[in-house]
Every structure is written in C-alpha cells, then in structure tokens.
N, C-alpha and C positions, 0 to 999 in steps of 0.2 A: 804296599806299591803305589807308586805318585803316576798320573795322568793329568798331562794340561788341556783344557776344554777352550775352546774359546767361544766366549756366551754373545751373543749378537746385540746391537744397541735395541734394535728392534721389539726383545722380548723380556729386556728390564725398560721399556718407555714403554711398552704396549701394556704393563703391569702382570704379565702372566710369570716371569722369572722376578722373586725379589734381588738386589743390589745384592750379590756375592760380599761376601767380608770376612777378613783372616779369621782366623777359629772357629766359624760356624757353620753347622753342617748345610750343605747345596745341595741341592737336586735340580738334574736339568734333563730335559726332552732332548734326543742324542740323536745327530745324523754324520755321516762319514764322509767325509769329500775325496776323493783321491788327488792328490798332489803328488808334487817328485818332489827330493830329500831337498832339500834347503839346510846345512848346516849352522846357519847364519840365524833361522827362522825358530826360535823355539816352539811353536802353536803346531812344528808338522813333526809326525811320530813315527814309527817303522810299527806295525800290530802284529801278534800272530793271534788268529783268529777265527771263528767256525761258522760258513754261512750257510746260513737256512732261505729256503726261496720266500717269499710273500709274495700275494695276491696269485695264488698257485703256479707261479713261477714263466708266470706269460711276460713278454715287454709288451714293452710303448713306447710308439713314434713317437716322440718329441720334433716340433716344428715352432720356434720360438719365435717366426718373424723376420729373419734375419739373412734367411736364402740357405740356410744350413739346416739339414734333418739329421737326429739320429736314432737308433734303438736305446733302448735302457734297461733293464731288468731292475726290482722291485725287491733286496731281498735285505735279511738280519744280520748283523757282523756281531756275533757273542761271542765277547771276552770274560778275565773273569773281573767279576762284580758289576761290569757295565754291557750295555747292549746298546746298538745305534745303525740305523734306520741306512742303506745306501742303494744311491741308484746308479747303479753299476752299469757303465758304458761297455760292457763282454759280460756273458753268461759265467756265472763263479760258482763256485758250489764248496763243502763241506771245510777242512783247515787250512788257511792262507794267509800268508804276510804279504800286510797291504802298507802302503804308505800314504800319508797325507795328514787330515785334520779334522779333528774331533769337536764337533758344533753344535754347540746351547742351543736351541732354536723352539719355534714355537712348537705347542702339541701338534697341532691339524698335519705336521710335515714328517710326523714320526713315532713308530710304536715303539721305538728305545729310548733306554734312559740311565742317567748315571748316577749314584749320590757315593758324597765322601766327605770329608772335610777339608776346608781350603785353606790353604799354607801358603798361598801367597796370589797377592792378585794388581794386573800389569793393564793399565787402560794401551786398548792396539787401537793405530791409526794409521792414514796415511796422507802421505804428499798429491798435493794436486797442480795443475797450474792452468791458467789460460792464455790464448794468443796474443802477445800487446799491440797487435796489425788489427784485430776485430774487436769494436767495440763491444762491450757485453757478452762476450763469445764466453760459449761453455765452459763449465770447469773440467777438464781432462784428468784422468789418472795416474799416476806417474808409475810407471811399474817399479818393482823392486826396492819403493820407499816406506813398505809397512817398518814399524818403530812403537816401543813400548813405555809405557810412565809407569812409574810405582805408584801403587797407593794401600791403603790399608783398606779399602773399602770401596765399591764401583759409586761412580756419581748414579741419580737417580735419570739425567737426561745427559744426551750427550750432544757434542758441539758438532753441527754440520761445517759446512766449508768454512774455513776462518781466515780470510786473510791477512797476511803476512802484512803488518804497521812497519816496516822497512822500506822507504820510499823505492829502493832500489830494486827491489822483488816484492814490490805492490801486486803481480800477476802470479803469486804464486799460494797455497792455502793449506790446510790442512784440514783431514776428515777424522773424526774419531768414530771408531766401529765396532766397539765393543770392549772386552775385558777379556781376558789371558787368564785362567784360575787354573792354580796348579791346585789338583785333589788326590788326598790319601786315599785311600779305599779301603786300606786295613784299621785305623783310628777313628773310627767311627761306630757309633752304636747301633743297637738293631732297630731298623722300623720299627712306626710306632701298629700296634695291633690296627686291621682294618676297622671303621668303626660295622654295625651289624646294618645300616643302614647307611649310605651315602646321599640325600638328597639331591637329585638332578632334575626337577619338573612336580609342580606342584599346581593343583586347583582344588577351589573351594567351592562348592554349593550349600546354600544357609550358613551353617555353621558347623559341615561338617570339614576335614581338611582333609584331601588324596593326596598320596607324597609316592615316585614312584625311585625307584634307586637309579643311580648313573648307571650303572653297571652290571648288577644282578636282575634278575625277570621275578621284581619284588615291587608289590607295593600296599603303602601303610595305608591306614584309612581313620583319623581320628576323632571322635565325634567332639561333643560341647564338653561333656568331661575329660574329655584327652582318654577317653577308651580307646583302647589301639584294637582294631582287626586288620592281623596281616593276612596277603593274598600273594601266594606262591604262585609265578604263572610257566607253564611248560614252555618257557622261552628261553634264547638265546644267554648265555654270559660273554659281556663283554672286558675281555683283558687289553685295562691301559687303552681305549680309546681315544683315539685322536680328537671328537668334538665334546665342547663342554653336555652333550645334550643327545642319547642315543635315542633315549624316549620321550613319549609325553602323554599329559595324562590331561582329559576334557572332563570332568565332575556334572552330574545333571543329577537329577528327582531322583533318578531310579537307580543311580551305582555311578559307575565310573568307566570310561575309553579310555585306554591304553592304545598308542602306535608308536613305533619304533623299526628299526632295520629289522625286525624278525616277526611283522606282522601286526594285527590288530587284535586286541583283546577287550572284553567287558568284565568288567570286575561289580556281580551282582552286591545287595545290600547286605542277601544272606550271607556274605561268607566266601562262595563258588563267583568262579572264573568259568568263561568259554570264550575261544578263540574265534575271530572271526575271519580273519583271513590273512594269507602268506605274504602278501603284499607288501614289500620292504618302505616303509612310510617317510617321506621327506618331510615331513611337515603336514600340520591339519588343523582345523578350525572347528567351535561347536555351536552352534544354533541350538541352544534348548538340549533336547536330546538327540538331534539330529549331528553326526557326526561327518564332515567333510576331509577324505585325508588326500592328502599327492602322494602315490605308489611312486617308485623308479626301480621296475624289475631291470632294466639293465640299462645300460651306460648310452646317451644318446635318447630313451625310450622314458618317457611318464603319461601316468593314466589317475584321473582322478577317480574314487573310491567312497561312493554315500551310502551312510549306515544306517541304520534304526535298530533299536532294540526288538529283540526278536524276528527280527526279518532278514534276509540272505543281501550281501552288501551290492550296492549297482558298481557296477564297472564302465567307464569311457574312455577312449584313449583320449590323452591331449600330446602324446608323440607332436613334434613338428613346432609348438609353443615356446621350445626356451627351456630353461632351468628355471625352475620357480624359486622368484626371490623374496615374498610377501604373502601373507592371505590376514586375512581379519573376516571375522562374521558382520555381515551390517543388515539392515532392518529387512531386506525381500528374502537374505540366503546368505552369500557369501561373495567376498571378490580378493582377486586373487593378481598377481604381479607375476612377468614372465618375463625374461629376457635372455635373447640369443645369445650364445658365446661359442667360440669355433674351439674345437674342443682338442686342438693339438697346440694353438697359440695361447687361448684363454683371452680373446680379442675380441670385445664386448660387441653386442649388435644392439639391432632395434629391440626394442621394449613393447609391450604392448597388457592391457586387462582384458580380465573374461572375468563375466559375472554366472556366479552359479545359485538358481534356485531349488527349495528347498525341497525340490524331486528330480533333481539331479540335470534339469535344462540349462544347457551352455549358449551364454552371447559370447562370442568373439569378438572383443573390438579392432582395429585398425590397429599400425604399427602406430605406435606413439610417435610425433614430431618434435618431443623435446628429449634428448637425448638423459638417460637414465645410465650415471656413469659411477657413483661412488661402490664402496665395497659391498655396502650392506645396507641399501636402502627401505625401507619399511613403512605400511599403511596403518594411519593415524587418523583422528580430527574429525570433528563434524562440521561441516558433510568429510567423507572422507580424502584424504590428502595423503599423498606421495610424497612423502620425505628424503629428499637424494643429494648428500649432505650440506650443501650450503642451500641448496633447492628448495623449493615446493612447487606442487602441482594438483590444483584442484580436481576431483574429478567430476567428467558431468554424464551425462544420462547416458549417452551415447559411445562409453568407455575413451574419449579422448581427454584428452587436460588444457587446464588451461594455468598461466604462474597462478602463486600463489604469496603470502607474505609469507616470505620463507622465517624459518630461526633466525637468533642472531649468531649466532655460532656454531660450528657442528658440532653434531653429537657422535657417540659412535653408534647407538644403537637405541630404539624407542618402539612404543606399540600402545594398545589402548584398552582401558579396563573401568567397565560403563564409564559413566560421564567425563571420566580423564584418561590425559597420554601422559606417559610416562616415559622420557628417556634417560640414560644412561651418558655421563660423560667425563673427561677429566676434571677435576675440580679449575676455575678459573687462576689466573692470576694477574688478570686485569690488565693486559698486553694485548688480547686478541682480539678481533671483531664488534665480537660482545662486550668490552669489558671486565664488570664482575658478574655477568649473566650468567645462568639464574638466579644467585646471588644480587643482596644489595648494595654488599659493601666487600671488603675481603674479608675470607673466610675465618671465623673464632676458633674452629675446630680442628685442634690439636690432635699425632699421633705422631708415632713412630712407621706403620706400616703403612703402607699402598694402599689408598682407598680411592675410588671412584664416587660418582655425584649421580644419588638417585632421585630425581626432582616428576613431582607431579603437577601437571599443568590442564587449565580449564580448555577442555577439548574443542569450546568455540572462539574461545579467546587467544588462546595459547598464554592467557595469563599465568607464571609462577605460583604456585598453592603451596609448596613444601618440597625442602631439600634435604637429603639424610644423608651420612657418611655409608655407603658396603664395601663390600670386598668381595664384591666381582664384577669385572664389566661386562657379562652376559648370563644378568640375570634370570630365573621364569617368575611370572610375576601373576598375583591372584588377589581376589577381592572377595571376604567371607559375607554372610549377612548381615554382620555388626558393621560394616563398613570396616573392619581394618583388612588392611592390606599385606599380604606376607610374601618376602622374595625368599628365593634361594641362592643363599652368601659365605657358606660357609660349608667344609665339609660335614659337618657333625649335625647341622640342626635347617628348620628355619629361622628367619629373621623378622618382628614383625613390624612396620613402619610407624612410628612416635605420630604425635601431632606436632610435637614440639622442633621448628627446624633445627636442623645441623647437632641433633642429637645420635648418640649410638642407637643403631633396631634392637629391640628387645628378641632374645634370642627364645627358640622352643627348642628342644635338646629331643628328635625325634631318635635317634639311637635310642638315649637312655630307654627314653618312652617304651620301645620295643625290648629291650632287656628285660624291662620288671617286668613287660605282659608275658613274656616266656618264660621267666621264673615263675608267675603266678599260676599260667596254666598248667 
C-alpha cells in the first residue's frame, strides 16, 4: 500500500522532521485536510478510514480574525498503517470515505502518525504575483499553480518567494511549501523497541541526577556511582503526547518534585512516592525545597500552587492574568511572565510580570508598555531580563521593564542555570544580523544529521562561554554539584556538555542503566 504525504517546509526547517530521502524509512506526525478532488494534484487522495472522537467529542468555535467563524470537531482518522488528526467542520464518526491531503506537520498539532519507506520525493511549490502598479505590493498566491519538482532527497531549507529573473515576469515569483513523499507502508521493518525510559526532563542536586520519562509515570534517580533507584508513580500514561515535555522534575536535598499534566508528586530518598496535588501543571520553578507550580485546571483558568515537603499545598487564583509564558526562581522567590491571548484567534495582548515570595504572597505588575510578541519569550540573566525574539527588557523592582541590550541574533529558547544563561538556536551561517555569533567564525563541526547550537553565556555580560552541537531544539537543562551540565538531547539518554567548544556532548544511556538494575534486582 502506498500513500502520498505532503511534508511541510516548517516541520523540516524547524528540525523536527529529518529531510525525507528516497529509500529511507520516514515517520511523520500526521494531519488530514479535507479538500475537493483534483485529478491533476497527486497530493490529494480519497481514503477509507475509521473516525474516533478526540477531546471528548466536543467542538471548538474558531474565529481566525477574518470575520469568519465556524465550529470544528477534533477527531482521529485511523486507516491501515496510519492515523491522522482531522479538524472536521462537521460531526463525523465510524467508517467514512473522505478526500483530501495527508499532511506531515509539527507534532504539537496532531496525535496521528504514519511510518513507511520513502519511494519518491517531490518539492512542492506555488506561484505568486504582485501588483505591477503598486510599488512593493505584497505577494499574492495564484490559485491552481501548485507544481512539483522531482528530487532524491528533500532540501534542508526551502526557498521563500523567489522572484523571476525574466524582466517580462518580474512581478511573478515561486515559493516552495514542502515536499510530497510517496510512502510504502508494507516494505518497512518493525519499529524499534521503546527504551525502558525516554528522558523528557532532568534535574540535579549535588551529584544525584533525577530523570523523568516523557510518556510513562516513571522517575529514575542516579547517584554518584550511577546506582539506580526507580520510582513508579500512580500517574497517567501519555500516548504520543504533542508536547516535548509532559512532566518536569525539580531536585532538592530531600528528594525530588515531579509535576505534569497529571498532578504533582514527591519522590523521597527512601524510594517512596507521595501524590501532592491533582492539579494539571503547565510549568514550575523550585527555590531550594520550595516548589511553585502553575496549574491550568480548565481553559482560560490558572492557579498558583506552592508546596513544601510534608505540608499541604497552598493554592491561589491566577485567573485573568493570561497564559504563562515563562517563570524562574530569583533571589527572593519567583518571577513569572504572563501574556493575554484571544482564545479564538490566538491574537496576542498585553503581558505582565508577577512576583511570588516563598510564602505564596503575590505582587501583580502592571501591563507592560513594551510588546512581547515572540513565540517563546524567556526569563534569564542577572538582573532578570525578558528575552523576546530580538528584543530584551530588564525587569525593574516595580515589575515594569526598560529596554536592555538584546542578543545579537534571534534564538529559539533559553533559560538560566546558576550563574550562566543558556540558549538554543540554529547554527549561524554568517548572513544573519549577528554574523557568526555566538561562534567566533564558521563552525568547524560537521555532521550528516540535523543539530542545534546549545550555548552558555555569562549571565551578567551575556558573553558566550561555550557552544555545543545537540540534537534537540527544546532540551531540559540542569547542572550537578560537580559543575557538569546535563541536557536531554536524544531518545535514549542524557548528554553531558563537554568543556571543549563544538564537540559532541557525552552520552549517558539512562535506559541501559535502568535495564541493568532491573536485571540485577
């Protein structure tokens, strides 16, 4: 059985999907878009499948800000060897026949997947034009101009609107939108066995490492000698979660907190576990043994949960503050960044800072007079600073901000660990506003696989300390008592960041250690 899948340029350029190549096994998060049949477009197919409701079968009202609105039902479309999330504009259930496209997209958008051998790859592109009578007019899509170019492997990056070199068609351009891959769902070996633990989060105290599985309610503690203590929590199994991290861990002298979508737990040094709260946790930060977590019990609602070992949690409402965007521990407690967002259109509104002390008292700052509009702002630096794309804002005592020196180039994510900041970004090619920053020149590291640049910066000066190639754009980061930095970077283990710049991080196979401890136990 063969199926065509249109893999988006965003999923490949973001690094989540390796560029498909003929003959190689490909696996893609899968969406279905219903589209009328078109005999000249090879990406559109008619499928027989079974529909299963998601999100309890309840619809969502969509208001994209164009004056239109509609209800859609999120369902799982399941076929032979594949499953795709479908945002259907009508209620559907059971056996169906539908026509449309299978889209290989980013994992957060879907719970479906497809896996098969790539037998053909074609670059998909659309034609655009701009009004010749209006200088610098925007490019407009020309409907019905989708076309395909045969290749043996997808490019790593795709061309934006490339203007024609023909003077007679100077107002015409082409934009590449992804690759159409043909997948053989039969000529494919069985998928590899799942490791006993897939590190999703890590935290250290002294020389102990605490690792939480990405999907299973399992936490592993590794002591100085790498002896293993396994904790099985009475928590939820998350099958193919859309997020990189379903749980977080925060280690301290007396054990480790774990918080996630299924509540807050405490792992004790004697190997026992206690459940502290059922509240679904969005994120958290620890100040010694004190944990502050932000729970989202329902849509458009939030609450703060402050917990200490052996004490009942202290909860307080955070409703009306917006969505939590970032939080961190500071000298006297915690600092949080919230941002308003229209629940129907996703339009961003005002942001504000909140300070919480170690007893749970909150100070709500005013709406910030500076727009915070990047996809993933973060808090880091000394003094605390909001990093927002190419902008930076220093936090003042009254929870307002003033402009601060921005990073030389845009980064994907970042945070603070001890006296250092860390950032993750694409390797520089010398053409961006920062040149080769955070490196001093062209990278000497070469590899066939996709990698991102993990860079440590001085928290005060923001001068680069070291850069390391890693294989995750969203690592969890911690530092142990010996000063070793650890990141979650591959499915099978942790990696220690080496001292030498631009060298491979050192792996620690947590699954292998756990397997051996189970055998010996």
